[in-house]
N, C-alpha and C positions, 0 to 999 in steps of 0.2 A: 504493498499500500504505500509505503514511503518512497516507491520509486514512481509512482503516478503521480504523486505530489510535486515531486520534482520535476518530473515530464511537465507536467502541466503549469508549474510555476514558471518554468524556463519557455513555455510556448506563450504563456502570459506575455511576459519578458519581451520576448521576440516581437509579439503584435506590437505591442506598445513602442517598440523603438522601429518596428517599419512604419507604422501610424506616424510619428516623430519624424521620421526621413520623409515621408510622403508630403507631411506639414509644412516642413522645412524646405522641401525642392518648390512645393508650391508659392512659399513667402519669397524665395531665392527669386524665381521666374518673375514673380510682380514687382520684386525691386527692381529687377533688371529692365522690364519694358517701362517703369517709371524712369530710371534714370536714361534709358533710350530717348525717350519722349523729351525729356529734361534737355539731353545733350543736343536733338534735333530742332527744340525750339532756340537752344543758346547758337547754334550754327548758323540759324537763319536770321537772330537778331544782328548776329556777326556780320552775314554777308549783305544784309539791308545796310547796315551803318557802312561797310567798306563803299557798297555802291552809290550813297550820299556821299559820301568822302572824295571817291573819282569826280562825280557831277561837279561837287563844289571846286575841286583843285582845276578841273579843266574850264570852269566858268570864270575862275579867278586868272588864271594863266592867259585867258583871252581877252578879257578887261582889262590887262597890263599893258597891251602894245608893245610890250617889250622888244625892242632891237639893239643891237651893237652895231655902230657906224665908227671904220676907220678909215682917215684921209692918208694914203701913203704913196708917195712918187705919183702924184696926177691922179689917183685912182680912188673911188668910195667903194668901200667894200662893206656891205652891210649883211648883217646876220638876223634873221628873224628868230625869235626866241619865245614868242607866244603861241604854242602849242598845246592842244590839249593832251595829247598822247606822252607820257613819261618817257618813253624812249627819243622820241622825237626832240623834245625838251635838253634830255641829256646831251645827244649829238651837238644841236646847237650851242648848249653851253660849251659843250668840248671844243668845237670848232673856234667857239671866242676865245679860249683859252691858246690855242694854237695857233689862232692869228695874231694876238697879243705877241706870244712868243716868237713868231717868225719876224715881226716888225722890229722888236728888240734886238734879236741876232743879226739882223739886216741893219741897224744902226750900229751895233756896236763893232761889226766886220768894217764900217766904211769909216768910223772913230778911230780904229786902229791902224787902219791902213794910211788915215790921216797923219795920225801921228806918226807913222815910220817913214812917209815918205815927203811930209811937209806939203804936199798937195792935196786940193780935196777933188781929184780928178776920179775918185772910187765909183766904179762903173758895175751898177748891178745885172745881174743877168737878163738879158732882152726878154726871156720868157718865163720871168721870175713869177708873171699873174697864173699863167699856165700850170707852172710847175705847184705852184700853192693849191690852187683850186684842185688838181688832180692828185696830189699827193695828201699833204696837210689838211685840206679842207674837204677832201674827197666823198665823204660819207653826206656831208653837209649841203654839198653842192649838189650831188646827184638826186638827193631830196630836194631840191629846189629851197632850200634853206637861205642860200648865198644870192646876193645880186653883187653886180658890180658896173659903175655909172665912171664916165669920164668927169673929172673935178670942172672943168672948164667948160665943156657941152651939156653936160648933162644929161647924155644920152647912154643906152647902155652900151658895154663895152662887148664888142666882138673878139670870141677867143681864138687864137690859132689852136690848129689841131696837133696835139703832139704826137710822134710817132716814136713807139718805145724802140729803144738802142738794142740791139740786136747782143745776146749774149756772146761773151768772149769763151771761146772752147780751147782747150789745149789738150794736147796729147801727151800722157806718160809713157814712154818707152821703158821697159824692164828687161831685164837680162833673163829673169827666171820665167820659162814658158807657163809654168803653173798660174804664176801672179797675172800674166797676161789675160788667162783665161783660154790659152790654146790647149792646156792640156784635159 
């Protein structure tokens, strides 16, 4: 009889444990769904805020009408910076920085040449503008962010087409056939 009581007691304990496990699983599932709903609501709220931020930034950028203009060697180079897209604004900002560096470097080169020779006849590369727009300001120029006008006439400058220089090739001769690829 005692073994029956032990069996009965262990069966009761097993059923109680099983009921607890089922109740705990249901509670976990219910809590998981509640957390998922809260996470989804938080995500939607964040996305809505980011959308409002993007609209506000684009609107502000357009309102400013920001542009950088530099007059250098008889040319007026303007870079428009009031763009709605972040990437385009970054390209324009970088182009402004590179334009400033170009002017500074060219000025410094001319000043050093004048100091060394005692003459003010430093000649800038005749294709300086084409090289500037095709190298330093290439990304901004390709996207139409850069305009160039003649200071005297106020008319847009027509650029000469640059043809890329051919690469110099050299041949290396080796005495070892394996290194030359013959073997």
